N, C-alpha and C positions, 0 to 999 in steps of 0.2 A: 504494500500500500504506500502511496506517495504522501508526503507531508511537507509542510513548510516549517522551517526552523527560523524563529525570530528570537534572538537572544537565547534564553533558557527554555522558551516555550516551543512546543510542537503542535501544529495545527493540521489535523488529518484532512486529506482531500478525497473527493469521490474517486472510485476506482476506474471509472470509464471516462474516456476523453471528452465526449459531449457534455458530461456532467461537470467536469473541471472547467471547460470553456464557458458553460452557462453560469457557473458560480463566479468566475472571473469577470465576465461581462456585467453581471448583476452588481457586483461590488463596485465596479467603475461607475456604472449608472447611479448607484446609491451615493457614491462619493461626489458626483457632480451636483447632487442635491444636498450637499453638505451644510448648506445654510439652514436646513430644516432640523428640528429637534430629533434626536436619536441617530440620524444619519450624520456622517462626518466626512471631512476631507481625507481622513486617515484610510478610508476605504479604497481610494484610488491606487496608492502604492501596493496595498494588499491584493487588489484585483490584478494589477500588472504582475505581481509575483506568482499568482495562481496561473495566469496565462503563459508565463515564461516556461512552464513545464511542457506546453504543447505547441507553442508558436516560436519558431526559431529566431525571428527578428527581435522579439521581446526578450528571449533568452540571451541573445548577444548583447543587447543593451544592458541587461541586468549584470552580466559578467563584466562588461566594461566598467560599470559603476563600482562593482566590488573591487576590481583591480585598481581603479583610480582612488578609492577610499583607502586601500592598503598602502598605496604609494604616498598619498597626500597626508593622511591622518592615520598612521599605523596604530597609535594608542587607542583611538576611537574604534577602529576596526576590530582590534583584539577585545575591547570591552563589549562590543556588540556580538562577539563570537561569530564574525563573518568568515566563512571559509573561502580561501582563494580558489578560483576555478582550476580544476585539475588536481587539487590537493584535498582529498577527502578528510584528512585529519584536522583540517582547519589551522594548521600550524605552518609557518613559513620555514622553508629549508634554509639552513645556514651553510 
């Protein structure tokens, strides 16, 4: 089963591709309505993270962002437990 890791938390995703795409799109739409109560702008990046599992263009953008964060703000990236692309352990090689 696929899941999204954000810091210490793991959020499970639906097992089927259409389900993941539907959840991602709904999160983005809900984020665009972030000025309403209950919904919030935090839903947009979460929706993009969900879509990055199935859409290669979004996946590349997410990986570029993670690499940029590790280069620009290494302490912040370690604090957020962001794994470098291609390094499953989440630790930088020395």
